[in-house]
N, C-alpha and C positions, 0 to 999 in steps of 0.2 A: 173068113176073118183075114184082115190085112193089117200089117204094122208098117208105119211110116213115121218120118219126123214131121214136125209142125210147120205150118205156114201161118202168117199173121191172121189170115182170114179164118183160122180155126178158133180165134179168141172167144167168140160167143159160146161155142160148144164147150170149150175147155172150162170157161167160167161156170157154165151150167152144171157140168159134171162135178167140178170141184165143190160147188155149193151143196150138191146132194151127198157128197162123200164125207165131208168134214163139218163139225159144228162151226158156227159163225166165228168164234174166237180163234179157231185154228185154220179155217179156210183162207186161201189166198183170194184177194179181191180181183175183180176184173182189171183194175188199174195195175196191180202187182203182176198179174199174169202178162199183161201187155208189156210191161217193162222187161220182164224176163224174155218174152218172145223177141223183142227188139235186139237183145244182146246174144241170146243163145237158143235160137229155134231148133238147132240140130241136137239139142239135149232135152227135147220133148219127144217121147215115143208114144205114138197114138195107135190104138187098135180100133179098127172100124169094122162094122158089119153092114154090108150093103150101103156104104157111105155114111153110116151113123157112128159117131164116136161112142164107144162102149167102155173103154179103159185107157188110161194114160199114166205115164211116169215122167217126172221132170226133175231137173236139178242142175246146178252149175258145176263147173270143173275148177279146182283150185289146188294150190300147193299146201294150203292150210289142212292139217290132218284131222281137225275136229269140225263138225258141223256146228256153226255158230248161229244163234238166233238172228243176228243181223243179216245173215246171208239170204234169208227168206225174202226180205223186202229190198235188198240192195244188190242189183245185178253187177255192180262194179267189182264185186269179189271174183267174178268169172275170169279165168285165165285159160284160154283154149288149150295151152300146152301143159296145164296143171297135172299133178300126179293123181289126184283123187276126184272121182266122180261122186258128187253129193247127190243124194236122192231125197227130194223134198216131200214127195207124195206119191202114193200108189193108189190110184183112183179107179174104181170100177162101178158102173151103174149097178144098183141092187139086183136087178133081174138077170144080170150076167155073172153074179158072184157064185162061188163054189162050183165053177165049171172049168177052172184052170186058166181063165183069161188073164188075170193079173200075173200069174206065173209065166205065161207065154211072153208077156211084155217084159217081165223082169229078166227072163233068159236072154232076150234080145239086148236089153240094156247092158247086161253083164258081158255078153259076147262083143258088143260094140266097144265097150270100155276097155276090154282086154285087147282087142284088135287095135285100138288107138294108143296102146302102150301105157295105159294108166297103171298105177301101183295097185289100185283097187277101188272099192266103192264103200261109201259111208252113208248110213241113214240113222234116224232115231225112230223109235216106235214105242207104243204102250206095252206094258208087261204082257198082256194077253196075246200079242203078236210075235213075241220073241221066238217061239217055236216055229212059226211060219217062216220067218226070215232065216232061221238056222238051216232049214231044208235046202236053201240055196248056197249055204256055206258061210253065211254071216256069223261072226262070233260076238257074243254079248260082252261088252266092256263095262257093264254096270250102269247105274243111273247117270244120265247125262246132266250137264250143267244147264241144259235148256229149260226155259220157263215158258216156251211157246204155248200160247193159248191157256196158260195156267194149269197145264197137265204135267204129270210125271212122265218123263221120257227116258228110254234106255238107248244107249249108244251101241250101234251094231256096225261091225266092220268086216268086209271081205277083202282079203289081200290075195292078189293073183300070184 
């Protein structure tokens, strides 16, 4: 398994994995992923197995301390020198789940964000995943204001 940052040529694979991992109302479209890749490709971490994308995490960097729904579709929120690494999605193909793959990618994201001098990382998740992200040191800040995809989301923050 190999972890690297994205190239624009990864777009079709990213869109395919995103579509498998999230319901349509929550998944980023290929157009949204393309817009993100144009602005912050180095904030996409991809795990490959023999050249096949099996897991990825992406998100922009900002000084805004809360993950706002508008950030998902608008890459202009990105500030390369920002304090907070936002995490929009943790995507792993079903056949690679429960093998620690997403955790390996998350550890890389956290290490890179810390090495880049970020204050920390922020994500939102559904209630069933609060315990998962807590294993990495994320603290549950309660229900988020997010209405992304019509789901209930919890705000999670890891401060370095």
